[in-house]
C-alpha positions, 0 to 999 in steps of 0.5 A: 608132641610138644609145641615150641614155645614162643617168647618175646626177648622182653619177657626174657628180660624182666624175669628175674631168674633168666635176667643175668643169663641174656645179654644186657640192652644196648645202650643206647641203641641208634646213637650216630645213626644217621648225619644231623639232619638225615634220616636213613630210608626205612629198610624193606625188601621188594619182594618182585624187584629184591630177586634181581638184586638180594639184600645184602645181609650178616648172619655170624654164628650165635654165641653161647654164655656157657660151652653146655653138652646137651642132647643135640650137641655142644651150645658152642656147635649148635650156635653155629649151625642156628646160623647157617639155618637162618642163612639158608632160608633167607637165601633160598628165598631169592630175597637175601644174600647172606655174607660169606663166612669169610666177611663175617667174625665170630661175635662176643656174647655182649655183643649180641644187643649192641652190634659193632654197627661200623664193622657190619657197615664196612661189610655191605651188609644192610641188615644184621641178624645176632642171636644166642643160644643157652642150655636151661636147667630143665633140659630146654634151649632158650634161642634169641634172634635179633635183626637190626638194620645197620645203616641206621643202627636199630634194633627193628624187631627180636624173639626168644624160643625155648625148645626141647634139644629135638626140635632146635633146627625150629628155633633157626626157621623161627628166626628166619621167618621173624626176619623174612616178615619184618623185611618184606611185610610177607607171611612166613613159611620157613617154620613148615613141613612137607608130605610127599611120595618117596620113591625107588626103583625102575619105572616099570615097579616103583616102590612108593612110600610116604613120607615127611619133611621140614620144607629145607628136606631136613628130618625126612623120615618114612611114613609107610614101608612100601608094601603097597604104592601111595599117591597124592598125600595131603595134610588135614589143616590141623598138622595131625593126620595125612590123607592119601590115596594107596592101592591095598591088594591092587584095590584103590582106597583113600586112607588117613594116616595119624602122625601121632600115633601112625595108625592108619584107618581107611575111610573109602573103599570098593570102588573102581577108581578114586582120585587126589583126596583132599581136606576142607579147609575145616578138616569136616570133608576129604574132596575126591574123585571117584569112577561109578559106571564109567564116569568119573565125578568129584565127591564129598565124604566125612572125614570120620567116614560115611557115604559120599555125596556125589558133586558134579555129574557131566559126562566125562572126568572131573577130578583134581579138586582143590577148596578155596580158603575160606571153604566156600568154592573148588576149583578142579579139572575136567575133559567135559569140553574135549581137553583138560581144562579148569573149573570152578563151583561153590562147594556144594557143586552148583555154578560150574564155571570154565575160568581156562581158555588158553592152548593146551591142557590144565590139571592139578589145579591148587588154590592158594592160601591167600586166595588170590591164585590158583596154581595148576600144570600147563600141559602143552609139549612139555609139563610147566608150572603155572599160576592165575587169578580165580577167574582165569585172569593173568595166567602165568608160566613160571618154570620151562623144564620137560616135565614139570606137575603137582604144584603145592603151595608154601604156608604164605602163598608166595611159593611153590613146591612141584615135582619134576621128571627126567627123561627116559626110564633112568629119569629121576623124580626130584622135588623143586621150589620156585617162587611167583618170579619164576626166577629164583627156582631151587631143588629141594634135597631129599635121600631117594626121589620124591613126588606129589609134595604137599606143603603144610600151614605154619607149624604151631 
């Protein structure tokens, strides 16, 4: 798979073969930024307070120096679509309010590095994202992305991306990530993928197939045929494979699906029941639960296969394990106390401690990639998505629907994706996301019903 190449635009400008095709540097940037003796405050977004007043940001269509037909479409059309991707990504975060098309105008190619700051100030925008797209002689595309502070009339950052036509959307996500990280101080998450279970048919006879898509719902495709039920897919740390549970011949087993070749490899079979497989952060092990002799415990097995090692031994059902980012601990659910609660233990199974003590039951725990929180499903009448610290403190419920479950973290640990089940036999299963404020909730589009989402890391 061809990786996305990221280049600083300063490097592109300094390359003689490309210099004349890149917009000239503004001369000078920042003049007239503020009245004498005044310095505009730094432009930044409060990730907790920004929801109530998202930052107005202008993102005009990205111009092209010459309209060229490419395998992905004409460069002028792609410039408009790239701006839409950046706008949609930033809007979906809840922290930004991209100006409506009627409040922006098309820009000429030289304006990319010499913005009309007075015009954009009059539009109400506080920040400005401008870029360009160019078709290269080798068939690739170059996309430039610039972020400006409108009030200070300064350039805040810039990046360039060289992509094959098949990856043009990724350049838009990368541009949105650049803007998001610069203005919020948070990690990126837009250039990432989600693996999930695509569902269709009546609830009593569902067809469930593995599917993968971009985090915004684009480029969704099936990985399995639906000839057997699949459940709980999870990415390997290197994103080259997916571990999941499948019922082949009505017997549960754990498989690893290789994204490059499309081949599936059996890891664990010939057991009574297995649940929720998940890779360790270093990719060496697969953690899962298995029922043996009437007791369900957590096990781990080498990712290459082998003999499972038992990690828990208490009576009852222990399942739903998830590693901490450093791989030293595991959070899991257990009914050993009489009801489903959350526990944390060392990765070798030692030092098991209960961390949830609220009313109701707790299920499907998953550790944040930042290590600071554990997300879970709270079952107390309805099913809701919540978070708490690894010590069990600071419990907070983020959703309030009838049946929300199965949270999965974004790469930056600020957003959760989950699935929402409708009521009754005709109720749909859809993918949704919510951020840590609990305010910015949105549906993630999928071609069919969707469940069991697993958000992967940032793409290389």
